[in-house]
ROTORMI-339930 format. One record per atom (N, C-alpha, C): z, y, x. Coordinates in steps of 0.2 Angstrom, whole numbers, plus 5000, padded with zeros to 4 digits. Layout:
// ROTORMI-339930
ZYX...
END
This chain:
// ROTORMI-339930
562356185475561956195481561556105481560956125480560456065480560156045487560555985491560355965496559955875496559355865499559055825496558755785502559155805510558855755515559655785519559855735522560355725528560355685534560555695538560455635544561355645547561555565547562255545548562355505552562755505556563055455561563455395559563355325557563755285556563955235558564455235559564955175565565455135561565055065561565455025558565955025564566654975561567154955565567354915568567454895576567354855580567854785578567754735580567954685580568554665582569454645580569854635585569854585591569954595596570154525601570454475601570054425602570654365601570954375608571554325604572354325610572354265615572554265620572854215622573554215625573654155621574354155621574554065619575154025620575353965621576053975618575953925614576653905610577253895614577853925613578453915618578953895612578953835611579753835607580153775610580853805607581553755610581053695606581253635611581153585608580453555607579953595607579553595605578953585612578753495616578453485619577653485621577453535626576553545626576453565620576853645619576653675612575953675611575353685617574853715618574553795619573753775617573653855616573653885607573953945608574253985601573854045599573254065603573254135603572654145595572954185592572554185584571854245588571454235584570554265582570954345578570454385581570454455580570254475573570454515569570154525563569454565563568854545559568354585557568254645556567854695559567754745560567454775552567854835547567354845543566654865543566554865540565654895537565654965533565254995535564955055530564555045526564855045521564155025516564155075509563455085508563055145503563055105496563355155492563655115484562955165479562855145474562255205471562755225464562655285463563055315460562755365456562755365448562355405443562855475441563255485446563955535443563755565451563455555457563355595462562355615460562255665463561755725460561455745467561655755473561555775479561655745484561355745488561655735496562255785499562455845494562855895498563355875504563755805502564455775506564055785513563555775514563455745520563155805525563155865522562955935524563455925529564355935527564855945531565055885535564655825531565155765533564655715538564755725543564055705549564255645551564655605551565055555556565455525549565355445549565555395542565855345549566455345549566455275553567055225548566955165548567455115546568055095551568455065550569055025552568954975557569254995563569354925567569654865565569454815566569954765566570354755569570954725570571854715573571654645577571854655585571954605589572254545586571854495589572254425586573154425590573454385587574254375590574254305590575254295594575254245595575454175588575654135591575754095585575054075580574454075583573854075579573954125573574054185574574054245569573554275570573254255565572454315564572654385563572054435567572254495567572054525558572254595555572054605550571354635550570754635545570354635545570254735543569654745547569654825544569354835540569754895535569354905527568654935528568254895523567654905523567555005520567155035524566955115520566355115515566655125510565955135504565855205504565455215504565055295504564655285496564855335491564455335486563755385488563355355485562455395485562255395481561855455479561555475472560955425472560755395464560155355466559655395466559155365470558455385472558555365480559155385482559255395490558855325496558355365497557955285503558555325510558755275512559155275519558555245525558455285529558055275535558555255542558355235546558655225554558155275558558655325559558255365564557855375568558155335572557755335579557055285579556955265574556255205574555855215565556255245563556055255555555955205551556155145553556455085550556755105544556655065535556855095529557455045531557955065529558555005526558754975520558455045518558955035511558455075506558355065498558155115491558555105488558855135488559555145481559355175474559255115471558955165463559455145459559955075458560255045453561055065454561155085448562055095449562355055451562755055458563254995457563154955464562354955464561754935470562454935479562454905480562754915489562354865493562354915498561954905503562554915511562354875514562854865522562254905525562454955528562054995531562254995540562854995541563054955548563554905545563454845551564054795550564454785554564954765551565654765556565654705562565854725567565854685571566454625571566154545572566554495571567154495577567654475575568354465577568254425583568554415589568454375594568954315593568754265595569154205592569854195597570254185598570854165601570654095604571254095610571254035616571453965611571553975606571553905600571053875601570653895600569853865600569553845604569753855612569453825617569953775620570453735618570653675621570253615619570153555624569753525625570253465628569853405628570153345632570253375641569753415643569653435648569853495651570153545648570453615646571053595641571553595644572153615637572453655637572453685642572753765642572253815644571853815640571153855642571553945642571653975648571454045646570754095646570554065641570154105638569954125630569854195630569754215624569054265624569054285617568354325616568554405614568254435616568354495613568054515606568254565602567654585596567054615597566654585593565954625593566254705592565654725594565654815592565454805586565654845582565254855575564454915578564154905571563554915573563554995573563055035575563355105577562255145578562355165572561655205571561655265568561355295569560955365565560555355559560655385556560355385550560055435545559355435543559155495540559255465533559455505529559555515521559055535516558655535511558155565508558155555501558355605495558555585491557755615487557555565482557055555478557155555473557155615465557555595461557455535456557655495451557455455447557155485441556655485440556555515433555755495429555655475424555255435422554555485421554755525419554355595419554455655422553855675426553755735430553455815426553755845426553355905423553155945430552355955429552255995435551656055433551656095436551256155435551356215438550956275438551256355441552056385437552256405441552656455438552556485434553256505429553056545423552656515417552456435417551956405411552356385406553156375408553456345403553856295402553856275409554156195410554856185411555156245411555956235408556156265402555856305401555756305392555756225389555256215390554956125387555556095388555756105394556356035394556956065392556956115389557756125386557756125379556956105375557056115368557056035367556855995374556655935371557255885375557755895377558355885380559055915380559555895383560255955384560255985389559655985394559656025399559656095399560056125405560056195403559856235410559056225411558856265417559056345417558956375421558756445423558156485417558156515412557356535410557356615411556756625413556856705415555756725416555856765417555056795415554856825422554956775428554956805435554856705438554356745443554256665448554656635449554656565451555156525455555956545452555956545445556456545441556856485445556656425443556956345445556656345452557356345456557456345462557556265464557756225460558056155461557756115457557556035458557355985451557856005447557855995440558256005435558055935430558655895429558355835425558655835417558355795414558755825408558455745405558955725400558655665395558455665390557855635387557355655381557655585377557955625371557955555366557355525362557055465362556555455357556855425351557255385349557555375345558255355346558755315342559355285344559555235350558655185351558855145356558255175364558055215362557555225367557555295369557655315377557655385380557155395386557055445392556855435396557255495398557055475408557255555409556655605411556755655410556155715413556455745418556055765423556255805428555655895428556255955429555656005429555756015434555156005439555356025446554956095447555256115455555056195454554056215456553756275451553156285451552756255458552256245455551756225461551256285463550956295469550656355469549956315475549556345475548856325478548956335483548956265490549356265498550056245498550356225491550956205491550956115496550556095496550656005501550656025507550456115509550256115518551056145520551556165514552056195515552156275510551656295509551756375504552256365497552556415496553156405491553556365491553656325486554256295485554056215483553456205484553156155481553156095487553256105492553256065498553856025498554356065497555056045497555055995492554956005487555055945481554255895478554055895483553255875480553655805480554055775482554355725486554555665481554955725475555355705470554955685464554055705464553755675460553655605460553855595464553355505470553555455464554355455461554555405458554455415451554155465449553955475441553655435439553655385433552955345430552355395426552555455424552055465421552255555423551455595423551455645427551255715419551455745419551455795413551355875415550655885415550655955418550256015412550856045414550956105409550456165411550056185407549656235408549656285402549556355405549956395401549156425397549156385394548356415387548356485386548756525386548656595382548656655390548656615396548356645402548856695402549456715399549456755400549756805405549656775412549356805417548856795420548356805416547556825416547256775422547656705422547256645426546956605421546456565425546156515422546456465420546556455413546956375412546356335417545756315415545756255420545656255429545556315430545656315437546456285439546956325434547556305436547656225437547356205430547356125432547156095439546556125440545856095447546556105455546856155453547156155459547956125459548256115452548856075454548556005456547855975453547855925455547555895461547555955464547055945470547855955475548255985472548855985475549255915478549155885472549555815470549055775474548455795478547955725477548155735486548055805488548255805495549055775498549555785494550055775496550255675496549855655490549755585490549455585485548855535488548155505482548355485477548955425477549255395471549255445467549655495468549955515461549255525456548755555457548455555453547955505449548355455450548055375447548455355441549155405441549655395436549455405430549855365425549655415419549855485418549355515413549555595413549455625409549755675406549755715399549655785401549155815398548955905399549255915392549755965393550155995389549856085388549456095384549156155383549656195380550056225385550756265381550856335378551056365374551056445372550656435367550356395364550056385357550156455352550656465353550956515346550656585348550356595354549856655356549156645354548956715350548256695348547556685350547556705357547156685363547156625364547556595363547756535368547056485365546956485355546556435354545856445357545756505359544956515363545056485370545556515374545556475380545556415379546056355374546056285374545356275373544956315367544256275366543756275374543756325377543256325384543756275389544256265388544456225394544356155391544256125384543956075383543156055383542856115383542256095387542056105392542556135397542456125403542756035407543356015402543855965404543355895404543255845407542755795406543355715409543855725409544255675411544455655404544855585404544955545399545955555402545855615401546655625399546655665393547555635389547455675382547855735383547455785378547855865380548255865372548855875373549455905368549355965366549455995360549556075361550156075359550656125361551356125359551556225360552156215358552256285360552856285360553156265366554056255367554256315363554256385363554556405361554656415354554056385349554456395342554356305342554256265346554556185345553956155343553356185341552756165337552656095345552356045341552155995344552555965349553155975347553555935353553755855353553655855346553855775343553455735346552555745344552155725346552055715353552255755358552355755364552855695367553355685363553855635366553655565365553455585359552955485356552655485362552055525363551655495368551955465376552255515375552555485383552855455383553355425378553655375377553155315376552555315373551955245373552055235380551755295384551555285390551855245396552455275396553055225398553055155396553155145390553055085390552755035392551955055393551455025397551355025404551855075405551955095414552255055416552255005422552754985427553055045433553555025435553755085440553355065448553255125449553155125456553155145463552855085468553255085473553455155477554055165480554155225482553955215490553955155492553555175500552755165500552455215502551755205503551555135506550855105505550855045509550555065516550355105517549955135524550455165527551155165525551455195531552055135534552255125539552155055542553055075543553455055535554055055536554154965535554654945541554954895536555654895536555854845533556554825531556954815537557454845538558054855543558254775544558354745539558854685540558354645543557654645544557154585546556954605553557354655554557154655562557254605566556854595571556854535577556854565582557554555586557554565591557554545600557254535606557354475612558054485611558054415617558954415618558954495625558454485627558654545632557954555635557854635640557354635644557654655651557154655655557354665663556854725665557354765668556954845673557154835679556854865683557054875691557054945690557654965691557655025692558155055698558155105702558555125707559055085712558755025715558854975716559254915711559454925706559654875702559054845698559154775694558854735691559154735684559154795680559454795673559454765667559854725667559754665659559854725654559454705648559554765644559354745635559754765632559654745624560054735620559854725614560354725608560754655607560654625609560854545608561254535615561154555622561254535627561854575630561954655625562254695626562954665622562854655616563454625611563654565613563254535617563754475620564154485627563754535630564154545636564854595634564854635628565554675626565754615623565854545619566154515615566554475621566154455628566354415633567154455635567554405637568254405639568154405648568254455651567854475658568554475663569054465660569754475665569954405667569454355667569854295670569254255669569054215676568654165678568454125671568754105668568454075664567954095659568254155659567754205654567054225657567354235663566354265666565954195668566354125669566054075670565554065663565754065658565754055650565054105649565054185650564754235652563954205655563954195661563654155665563254115662563454065660563253985656562954005649562854085647562654105641561954135642561954185648561554215651560954155653561154085655560654045658560354025652560653995647560653965644560154005638560054095639559454115634558954125639558854105645558254125650558454185653558954195656558854255659558854255666559054215668559054195675558054175676557854135672556954125673556754195672556954245669556654305668556854345675557454345678557454375682557054345688557054305689556554255695555854275695555554285687554954325686554854405689555454455687555454485690555454515697555654455702555454445707556254465711556854445709557354425711557454395717557854425720558154375727558854375729558954325731559654325733559954375738560554415734560754465737560654525732560254515729560054585725560654585720560454655717561354675711560854665704561154625700560954635693561654705689561154715685561754765681561754745672562254735670562254735664562454795659562454835656563154885655563454915660563854905661564254945666564554885671564354815670564554755675564054735679564154745687563654735691564154655693563454625698563654555702563154545705563154515712562454495716562354445712561854415715561254365711561154315717561454235716561154195719560854145718560654085720560354065716560653995718
END
């Protein structure tokens, strides 16, 4: 089963809590604080793997979780860090934050590693908070929460060359003759239901990847037939090969077929028709094909090479392979992200420390950074509460509350923690 889209919940590990402990041993006077740090939570890391060809694993595995870090211990012992969770994905996978469509990663190299969700840092133990003024600190940090998000994974196949054309024009036969791929071949429409990749060998030192894409029909870019589902796989191709049934075995006009496919590509993504292209006049072993080819050339006014082949008898295939190889040598990879789309790299997202809203009698302080700081704070001690309040003041939360109109006695809420405001 070929699956090229999946939505998965990603949960990184939480950091372990720092420990509050003191060294108490015989013959050791004033041992001092000895609480160790918590371990870092494990991260969820996607890895490009050329042995994985589909996202089918994520059809059944909808949640991926990394291990939490261990809490700190006494005697300044650190907690163990959580194990990272490595997830193998096929080359050509785009990973988006499903909540706001941020592009997190474009995984297109073998072994490429991308941290999709980062594990939380471990909290500091009380040994870090000792000072000349506070020699017995009863304060420690909680571990940070690991990142948690829902990602949308889209697979766009990594192929150098894409075969496009109507059903039953001979794309599958052509691929089977120039590579070791074994696509299903039969005399009915939509025999090919999924993209098929094949490696085409040019010589001992050079080869390229060719994709046989399911047949397009008129209206494919608006959802008709199978084309809408698989047009996206053309976007990575550096060279497009239009395979045309020049013998008109189904009583269609070859030139009209070309125009329809061209218009569908343009409707889906206008930049596609600007890529290097080749016209393959297939089925030239049929006597009538010469007449149709002559008519096609009389109508065709574009500067695109036309190569005559017969996939059935192997005629012209070596010439086609060399021509494709020459075009690839002079064509750099195209960007997979359309410049007109406002995709942004996830790691560059900038967040304000907090935002404030008034709702149901509460001044609610919210936002990623302030919520992370809240969960990290150990509010079980007076010193922990005082330290958290200083952090809020340092980041301008008090001034923001005043601008929002807060008054003495009003209630402020951060996550599930409530307190009364007094100036």
